[in-house]
C-alpha positions in Angstrom: -70.3 28.5 2.2 -72.0 28.0 5.5 -68.7 26.6 6.8 -66.8 29.7 5.4 -69.3 32.2 7.1 -69.2 30.3 10.3 -65.4 30.4 10.3 -65.4 34.2 9.6 -67.9 34.8 12.5 -65.7 32.9 15.0 -62.6 34.8 13.8 -64.4 38.2 14.3 -65.5 37.2 17.8 -61.9 36.3 18.8 -60.7 39.7 17.6 -63.5 41.6 19.6 -62.6 39.6 22.8 -58.9 40.3 22.3 -59.4 44.1 22.0 -61.7 44.1 25.1 -59.2 42.4 27.1 -56.5 44.8 26.1 -58.6 47.8 27.1 -59.2 46.2 30.6 -55.5 45.6 31.0 -54.5 49.1 30.0 -57.0 50.6 32.4 -55.7 48.5 35.3 -52.0 49.4 34.7 -52.3 53.0 33.6 -50.6 55.3 36.2 -52.7 58.3 35.2 -55.9 56.4 36.1 -54.5 55.6 39.5 -53.5 59.1 40.1 -56.9 60.4 39.3 -58.3 58.7 42.5 -58.8 61.3 45.3 -56.4 61.2 48.3 -57.3 62.2 51.8 -54.7 64.0 53.8 -54.9 65.1 57.5 -55.7 68.8 57.8 -53.0 70.9 59.5 -53.9 71.5 63.1 -55.3 75.0 63.8 -53.2 77.4 65.6 -54.5 78.1 69.1 -55.9 81.5 69.7 -53.4 83.8 71.4 -53.9 84.9 75.0 -55.5 88.4 75.4 -53.6 91.5 75.8 -52.0 92.6 79.1 -54.6 93.9 81.5 -55.2 97.6 81.4 -54.1 99.9 84.1 -50.9 98.0 84.9 -48.9 99.6 87.7 -45.6 101.3 87.1 -44.0 100.1 90.3 -40.4 99.1 90.1 -40.3 95.3 89.4 -43.9 95.3 88.2 -43.5 96.8 84.7 -45.6 94.8 82.3 -44.0 92.8 79.5 -45.3 92.6 76.0 -46.5 89.2 74.9 -45.9 87.4 71.6 -48.4 85.2 69.8 -49.4 81.8 71.1 -47.6 80.0 68.3 -44.3 81.7 69.4 -44.7 80.3 72.9 -45.7 76.9 72.0 -42.9 76.5 69.5 -44.7 73.8 67.6 -47.9 73.2 65.6 -48.7 70.4 68.0 -49.9 72.0 71.2 -51.2 70.0 74.1 -54.9 70.7 74.4 -54.6 71.9 78.0 -51.9 74.4 77.0 -53.9 75.4 74.0 -56.9 76.2 76.3 -54.7 78.3 78.5 -53.3 80.2 75.5 -56.8 80.9 74.4 -57.8 82.3 77.9 -58.2 86.1 77.6 -57.3 86.4 81.3 -53.7 85.2 80.7 -51.6 86.6 77.8 -48.9 84.3 76.3 -45.5 84.6 78.0 -43.1 87.3 76.6 -40.3 86.3 74.4 -36.9 86.0 75.9 -36.1 86.2 79.6 -36.6 89.2 82.0 -35.4 89.0 85.7 -37.7 89.7 88.6 -37.1 93.3 89.6 -36.7 94.6 93.1 -40.2 95.1 94.6 -40.9 97.9 97.1 -40.9 97.5 100.8 -38.6 95.6 103.3 -38.3 91.9 103.7 -39.7 90.3 106.9 -37.4 88.4 109.1 -37.0 84.7 108.6 -36.7 81.9 111.0 -35.0 79.1 109.0 -36.6 77.1 106.3 -39.7 75.2 105.8 -38.8 71.8 104.4 -41.5 70.6 102.3 -40.6 67.0 101.7 -43.8 66.1 99.9 -42.9 68.7 97.1 -39.1 68.3 97.4 -38.3 71.9 98.1 -37.3 74.2 101.1 -38.6 77.8 101.3 -38.2 80.7 103.9 -40.2 80.6 107.1 -41.1 84.1 107.9 -40.9 85.0 111.6 -43.1 88.1 112.3 -45.8 89.2 109.9 -46.5 85.9 108.4 -47.9 82.9 110.4 -48.0 79.2 109.6 -51.4 77.9 108.7 -53.0 74.6 108.1 -51.4 73.5 104.8 -54.4 71.6 103.2 -54.9 71.4 100.3 -51.2 72.5 99.9 -48.1 71.0 101.3 -47.1 74.1 103.3 -48.8 77.5 103.8 -48.1 80.9 105.4 -50.5 83.7 105.6 -50.5 87.4 106.4 -53.2 88.9 108.5 -56.2 90.0 106.5 -56.3 93.7 105.8 -59.6 95.5 106.4 -59.8 96.9 102.8 -58.7 93.8 100.9 -61.0 90.8 100.0 -58.2 88.3 100.8 -54.8 88.1 102.5 -51.3 87.6 101.3 -50.4 83.9 100.9 -47.2 81.8 100.5 -47.7 78.2 99.6 -45.8 75.2 98.2 -47.1 71.9 96.7 -46.4 69.5 93.8 -47.6 71.3 90.8 -51.3 70.8 90.6 -51.8 71.0 86.8 -50.6 68.7 83.9 -46.9 68.8 83.2 -45.9 70.1 79.7 -42.7 69.6 77.7 -40.9 72.4 79.4 -40.8 73.9 82.9 -41.7 77.2 81.2 -44.9 76.0 79.7 -45.8 74.2 82.9 -45.2 77.4 85.0 -47.4 79.2 82.5 -50.3 76.7 83.3 -49.6 77.0 87.0 -49.8 80.8 86.8 -53.2 80.5 85.2 -54.2 78.0 88.0 -53.3 80.6 90.6 -56.1 82.8 89.5 -58.4 80.4 91.5 -56.9 82.2 94.6 -57.8 85.8 93.4 -61.0 87.6 92.8 -63.2 86.2 90.1 -62.6 89.1 87.5 -58.7 88.8 87.9 -56.4 89.1 84.9 -52.6 88.8 84.7 -49.8 90.9 83.1 -46.3 89.5 83.2 -43.4 91.2 85.0 -40.8 88.5 84.9 -40.0 85.3 83.1 -36.6 83.6 83.7 -34.8 80.3 84.3 -33.5 79.8 87.9 -31.4 77.5 89.9 -32.8 76.0 93.2 -29.6 74.5 94.7 -28.5 72.0 92.0 -31.9 71.8 90.4 -33.2 73.9 87.5 -36.4 75.8 87.6 -38.5 78.6 86.0 -39.8 81.8 87.7 -42.7 83.9 86.6 -43.6 87.3 88.1 -46.8 88.9 87.4 -49.3 91.6 88.4 -52.9 90.4 89.0 -55.5 93.1 88.1 -59.1 93.0 89.6 -61.9 95.4 90.7 -63.2 95.6 94.3 -66.2 97.8 94.9 -65.8 99.6 91.7 -62.0 100.4 92.3 -59.1 99.0 90.3 -56.8 97.0 92.6 -53.7 94.9 92.0 -51.8 92.2 93.7 -48.1 91.3 93.2 -47.5 87.7 92.6 -44.7 85.3 91.7 -44.2 81.6 91.3 -41.3 79.3 90.9 -41.4 75.8 89.4 -38.5 73.5 90.4 -37.5 70.3 88.6 -37.5 67.5 91.3 -36.2 64.1 90.7 -38.8 61.3 90.4 -41.6 63.7 91.3 -43.8 66.3 89.7 -42.2 69.8 89.6 -42.5 71.6 92.9 -44.5 74.8 92.9 -43.7 77.8 95.3 -46.3 80.5 95.0 -46.7 83.9 96.7 -49.3 86.6 96.2 -49.8 89.9 98.1 -52.5 92.5 97.6 -51.7 96.2 97.2 -52.8 96.8 100.8 -49.6 95.0 101.7 -47.4 96.8 99.3 -44.9 97.6 102.2 -44.2 93.8 102.3 -43.9 93.2 98.6 -40.1 92.7 98.9 -40.9 89.4 100.7 -41.6 88.1 97.1 -37.9 88.8 96.2 -36.8 87.1 99.4 -38.8 83.9 98.7 -37.8 83.7 95.1 -34.2 84.0 95.9 -34.2 81.4 98.7 -35.8 78.4 97.2 -33.8 75.2 97.4 -34.4 71.7 96.2 -34.1 69.1 98.9 
C-alpha cells in the first residue's frame, strides 16, 4: 500500500507542474497581455502663439495701408517650427505675415536723384547710391550705409543699409525676411511695433527674393509717430541671403518715395 500511495503522490505532483507550466506559457504568448502594457508616445508639439495684432493708429497713407494677419500656424505651414521663428511669431511687436501677396504701393514724395549703384560685394547685391539728400557713411556694422540728415523733431535719421542677413536662415525667404524685419526693430525706438503694408516675391536681376513693407509705430514725447520701412531679401549663390533695409521717419515723409526707388532697383551681383 505504501508503494501505491507513493505512486499516486508522484502522479499528482506531475499534473500540478504540468498545469503551472501551461499557465506560464499562456501568459507569455497571450497578445492581450502584451497589449495591456502602457505605450509612451511623443506629445504633439504645441502651436506657437500668434503674433500680436497690428499696431493701433496705423496711418492711411497710400502704400501704407495695414494688412490683416493670419494665425502663426498659417504662416509656419507646419507643426514643426524653428524655435527662433516660433519666438518671433510669439513677439507681440510683430504680427504674423498676411496671407497671400500684396505689392508695395506708391509712397508719397519725390525720389532723390541717384548717382549709379553701390556694389556691395560682401553681400552680393547692388543698390542705388543717392546723390543729394543722402550721404555715404561708415558702413560698420553693415556692408554699406547711407544716411539722411537728422531732423530736429525726430529721434533718429533715415537709413539705407545692406549686409548679409544677420539672423538665422529659415526654410523660405519669406520666413527669413519676417525674422529680419523683427531684427530691424533694433534700429527704431524701444517701444516700436510693426504693421505690414506689403509682402511679395521679387526678382533681383536673375535671382529671386522677398520684399516686406511695413509701418513702424512708436511714441516720442507722448506723441504717436510712425516710420515707413521696407526690406528686401535676395537669394545669393553660396552666401547667406543679402538684406537691403531702408527706414525713414515721418519727419521725412516728403522723401518716402525713395523706398520705392530702392526696392525696384536692387540687383544681384
